[in-house]
C-alpha positions as CSV (number, residue, x, y, z in Angstrom):
1,M,-200.4,1.8,-99.3
2,K,-197.6,3.2,-101.5
3,F,-193.9,2.2,-101.0
4,P,-190.8,3.9,-102.5
5,L,-189.2,1.9,-105.3
6,C,-186.0,1.3,-103.2
7,T,-188.2,-0.1,-100.3
8,L,-190.0,-2.5,-102.7
9,L,-186.7,-3.7,-104.2
10,I,-185.4,-4.5,-100.7
11,M,-188.6,-6.3,-99.7
12,V,-188.6,-8.4,-102.9
13,S,-184.9,-9.2,-102.6
14,T,-185.4,-10.3,-98.9
15,L,-188.3,-12.6,-99.8
16,V,-186.4,-14.2,-102.6
17,F,-182.8,-14.4,-101.3
18,G,-183.2,-14.0,-97.5
19,Q,-181.6,-11.3,-95.4
20,T,-180.0,-8.6,-97.5
21,D,-177.7,-5.6,-96.9
22,L,-179.1,-2.1,-97.1
23,T,-176.7,-0.5,-99.5
24,M,-179.0,1.7,-101.5
25,G,-181.6,4.3,-100.6
26,Q,-183.2,7.6,-101.5
27,N,-181.0,10.7,-101.2
28,Q,-178.0,8.4,-101.0
29,K,-174.6,10.0,-100.2
30,F,-171.2,8.3,-100.1
31,I,-168.9,9.4,-97.3
32,H,-165.2,8.8,-96.8
33,H,-162.9,9.1,-93.7
34,D,-160.2,11.8,-93.3
35,S,-157.7,11.4,-90.4
36,T,-158.1,15.0,-89.5
37,F,-161.7,15.8,-90.1
38,G,-163.4,12.4,-89.7
39,L,-166.3,11.5,-91.9
40,I,-166.8,13.7,-94.9
41,L,-169.2,13.7,-97.8
42,I,-168.8,15.7,-101.1
43,E,-171.7,17.9,-102.2
44,P,-171.4,19.3,-105.8
45,L,-172.8,22.8,-105.7
46,Q,-176.2,23.1,-107.4
47,P,-178.2,26.2,-108.4
48,G,-179.6,27.9,-105.4
49,M,-177.2,26.3,-102.9
50,T,-175.4,28.6,-100.4
51,L,-173.0,27.8,-97.6
52,Y,-175.7,28.8,-95.2
53,S,-178.2,26.2,-96.7
54,L,-175.5,23.5,-96.8
55,A,-174.7,24.2,-93.1
56,R,-178.3,23.9,-92.1
57,K,-178.8,20.8,-94.3
58,Y,-176.0,18.8,-92.8
59,N,-176.0,20.1,-89.2
60,V,-172.6,21.8,-89.3
61,S,-171.4,25.4,-89.2
62,I,-170.2,27.5,-92.0
63,D,-166.9,27.7,-90.1
64,Q,-166.5,24.0,-90.3
65,I,-167.2,23.9,-94.1
66,L,-164.7,26.7,-94.7
67,S,-162.0,25.0,-92.6
68,I,-161.9,21.9,-94.8
69,N,-162.4,23.9,-98.1
70,P,-159.6,26.5,-97.7
71,D,-159.5,27.3,-101.4
72,L,-163.2,28.0,-101.6
73,E,-164.2,31.6,-102.1
74,P,-167.6,32.1,-100.5
75,K,-168.6,35.1,-102.6
76,R,-167.7,33.4,-105.9
77,L,-169.2,29.9,-105.6
78,Q,-169.0,27.9,-108.9
79,L,-171.7,25.5,-110.0
80,N,-170.7,21.8,-109.6
81,Y,-167.7,22.7,-107.3
82,P,-167.2,19.7,-105.0
83,I,-167.7,21.0,-101.5
84,N,-166.4,18.9,-98.6
85,I,-169.0,18.6,-95.8
86,P,-168.0,17.2,-92.4
87,V,-170.5,14.6,-91.2
88,N,-171.9,15.3,-87.7
89,K,-171.8,11.8,-86.1
90,Q,-174.3,12.9,-83.4
91,A,-176.9,13.3,-86.2
92,I,-176.5,9.8,-87.5
93,S,-179.3,7.4,-86.7
94,F,-178.8,3.6,-87.0
95,Q,-182.5,3.0,-86.8
96,P,-184.9,3.7,-89.8
97,P,-186.3,7.1,-89.2
98,G,-190.0,8.1,-89.6
99,E,-191.4,8.9,-93.0
100,E,-191.6,12.6,-92.2
101,E,-188.0,12.8,-91.1
102,P,-185.7,14.6,-93.6
103,I,-182.7,12.3,-94.0
104,V,-179.6,11.5,-96.0
105,W,-178.9,7.8,-96.6
106,L,-175.2,7.2,-95.8
107,S,-173.1,4.7,-97.8
108,Y,-169.4,3.9,-97.4
109,Q,-167.0,2.0,-99.8
110,V,-164.5,-0.2,-97.9
111,Q,-160.9,0.8,-98.5
112,P,-157.7,-1.4,-98.3
113,K,-156.8,-2.6,-94.8
114,E,-160.0,-1.4,-93.3
115,T,-161.9,-3.7,-90.9
116,L,-165.4,-3.8,-89.5
117,Y,-164.0,-2.8,-86.1
118,R,-162.1,0.2,-87.5
119,I,-165.1,1.5,-89.4
120,S,-167.6,1.0,-86.5
121,K,-165.5,2.0,-83.5
122,T,-162.9,4.4,-84.9
123,Y,-165.1,6.1,-87.5
124,L,-168.5,6.0,-85.9
125,N,-167.9,5.2,-82.2
126,V,-170.4,2.4,-82.2
127,A,-170.2,-1.4,-81.6
128,P,-169.6,-3.6,-84.7
129,E,-172.9,-5.2,-84.2
130,V,-174.6,-1.9,-85.0
131,I,-173.1,-2.0,-88.5
132,T,-173.7,-5.8,-89.1
133,R,-177.4,-5.2,-88.3
134,L,-177.5,-2.9,-91.3
135,N,-175.1,-5.0,-93.3
136,P,-175.5,-8.7,-92.4
137,S,-172.8,-9.9,-94.8
138,A,-170.3,-7.7,-93.1
139,G,-170.2,-10.1,-90.2
140,Q,-168.5,-12.6,-92.5
141,G,-165.7,-10.2,-93.3
142,L,-165.2,-7.2,-95.5
143,R,-163.8,-7.0,-99.0
144,I,-162.2,-3.9,-100.7
145,G,-164.8,-1.9,-102.6
146,Q,-167.8,-3.4,-100.7
147,V,-170.5,-0.8,-100.1
148,L,-171.8,-0.5,-96.6
149,H,-174.9,1.2,-95.3
150,L,-173.8,3.3,-92.3
151,G,-177.2,4.7,-91.2
152,W,-179.2,7.8,-91.8
153,L,-178.1,11.4,-91.4
154,L,-180.9,13.3,-89.7
155,R,-181.5,16.9,-90.6
156,S,-184.0,17.9,-88.0
157,L,-181.4,18.8,-85.3
158,P,-180.2,22.3,-86.5
159,L,-177.4,24.0,-84.8
160,T,-177.9,27.4,-83.1
161,E,-178.0,30.4,-85.4
162,A,-174.8,31.6,-83.7
163,A,-173.0,28.6,-85.2
164,Y,-173.8,29.8,-88.7
165,S,-172.7,33.4,-88.2
166,G,-169.2,32.5,-86.9
167,T,-166.1,33.6,-88.9
168,D,-163.6,31.3,-90.4
169,S,-161.5,29.9,-87.5
170,V,-158.4,29.4,-89.8
171,N,-158.2,33.2,-90.5
172,I,-155.1,33.6,-88.3
173,A,-152.2,35.8,-89.4
174,P,-149.1,33.8,-90.5
175,K,-146.1,33.7,-88.2
176,D,-142.6,32.3,-88.2
177,F,-143.7,28.9,-86.9
178,I,-140.8,26.9,-88.3
179,K,-138.1,29.0,-86.7
180,E,-139.8,28.6,-83.3
181,A,-140.1,24.8,-83.9
182,V,-136.4,24.5,-84.7
183,T,-135.5,26.4,-81.5
184,E,-137.6,24.0,-79.5
185,G,-135.8,21.0,-81.1
186,E,-138.8,19.6,-83.1
187,V,-138.3,17.5,-86.2
188,I,-138.7,19.5,-89.4
189,R,-139.6,17.7,-92.7
190,N,-138.3,19.1,-96.0
191,Q,-140.2,18.3,-99.2
192,K,-140.3,19.6,-102.8
193,G,-142.6,18.9,-105.7
194,L,-145.8,20.1,-107.5
195,A,-148.0,22.7,-105.9
196,V,-151.3,23.8,-107.3
197,W,-153.9,26.6,-106.6
198,K,-157.3,27.7,-107.9
199,P,-158.4,31.2,-108.7
200,G,-160.3,32.9,-105.8
201,N,-160.0,35.7,-103.3
202,P,-156.4,36.9,-103.4
203,T,-156.8,39.0,-100.2
204,S,-157.5,36.0,-97.9
205,N,-154.9,34.8,-95.5
206,Y,-152.3,32.2,-96.3
207,Y,-153.6,28.6,-96.3
208,V,-152.1,25.3,-97.5
209,L,-153.4,21.7,-97.8
210,H,-151.0,18.8,-97.4
211,P,-151.5,15.0,-97.2
212,T,-150.2,14.5,-93.7
213,A,-149.1,17.8,-92.0
214,K,-150.8,18.5,-88.7
215,L,-153.9,20.7,-88.9
216,G,-153.4,24.2,-87.4
217,T,-149.6,24.2,-87.8
218,Y,-147.7,26.4,-90.2
219,M,-145.7,25.5,-93.3
220,E,-142.8,27.4,-94.8
221,I,-143.3,27.5,-98.6
222,T,-140.6,28.7,-101.1
223,N,-140.9,29.5,-104.8
224,P,-137.3,28.7,-105.9
225,M,-137.7,30.5,-109.2
226,L,-138.1,33.9,-107.5
227,H,-136.5,33.0,-104.1
228,R,-139.7,34.0,-102.3
229,T,-140.6,32.3,-99.0
230,I,-143.8,32.7,-96.9
231,T,-145.5,30.9,-94.0
232,A,-149.0,29.5,-94.5
233,K,-151.3,27.8,-92.1
234,V,-152.1,24.1,-92.7
235,A,-155.9,24.3,-93.0
236,G,-156.5,20.7,-93.9
237,H,-155.5,17.6,-95.8
238,I,-155.8,17.3,-99.5
239,P,-159.3,15.8,-100.2
240,P,-158.9,12.4,-101.9
241,G,-159.9,12.3,-105.6
242,L,-159.9,16.1,-106.2
243,Y,-156.3,16.4,-107.3
244,Q,-153.8,14.1,-109.1
245,S,-151.8,11.8,-106.8
246,H,-148.5,13.6,-107.5
247,V,-149.7,16.9,-106.2
248,G,-147.7,17.7,-103.1
249,I,-149.5,20.8,-101.7
250,V,-152.6,22.9,-102.6
251,V,-152.2,26.6,-101.7
252,S,-154.8,29.4,-101.4
253,P,-154.9,32.2,-104.1
254,S,-153.3,34.6,-101.6
255,T,-150.4,32.2,-101.0
256,A,-149.8,31.8,-104.7
257,R,-149.9,35.6,-105.2
258,A,-147.4,36.2,-102.4
259,L,-145.1,33.6,-103.9
260,G,-145.3,35.5,-107.3
261,V,-146.9,32.5,-109.0
262,L,-148.9,33.0,-112.2
263,D,-149.4,29.4,-113.4
264,Q,-151.9,27.3,-111.4
265,Q,-149.3,24.5,-111.2
266,F,-145.8,25.3,-110.1
267,Y,-142.7,23.8,-108.5
268,A,-142.1,24.6,-104.8
269,H,-140.1,23.6,-101.7
270,W,-141.8,23.4,-98.3
271,R,-140.9,22.7,-94.7
272,Y,-143.2,21.7,-91.8
273,V,-143.1,20.2,-88.3
274,E,-143.4,16.5,-88.5
């Protein structure tokens, strides 16, 4: 009987040292948690990959992929571009799947102030005991940077074909959202700083990414150099690790064009509903 190398390593380590955490595996993917989209993994685009194949691989719709990658131009995909993929929690198994089951081994690195309860109940909606069964040492407390095994993402539960043919749900025409919010007495937050954008489809609608603004709301963005102001939809939060920490907003190519911006980094003012 043949065993995969990772299985042999786990078996040997268990015999020598006792019970061990399952923190490595074949087809391993690290995931992180976003307050808006939930669990996300990053898949660098490889030759032959398409949005359709990624959607089928991870049990999500193309619409979901586009909604958390607003600066992605589907017709001009670039190799190694880090595409954010939402993780379908319903497709996660906490029991070892069969050998014939196509899977992704999910790993997670503990962040500051995170607890076992938060990771299990808030992120995965399971009891803490489910995670400690996979990671026995987690029952003794977590440490920053610790790698946890969070189960296996099954790929044998495809969505309906209709899910893959849907259009981008964030393609909604901009409107004067801020003015309406002021009239209704809502709190408006004013900020200024560095904005960035990447080349792509300049004819798409106006999108913006921000660290904390509510998904689906609209943001008023101003280029003070040209005194141009537009309204863009908040399509998502800025993915961690993709941009420098001092970047305030990320705008779509169409937004940059409407603001009269040529450089991919520029100074801007923006207002949004808190």
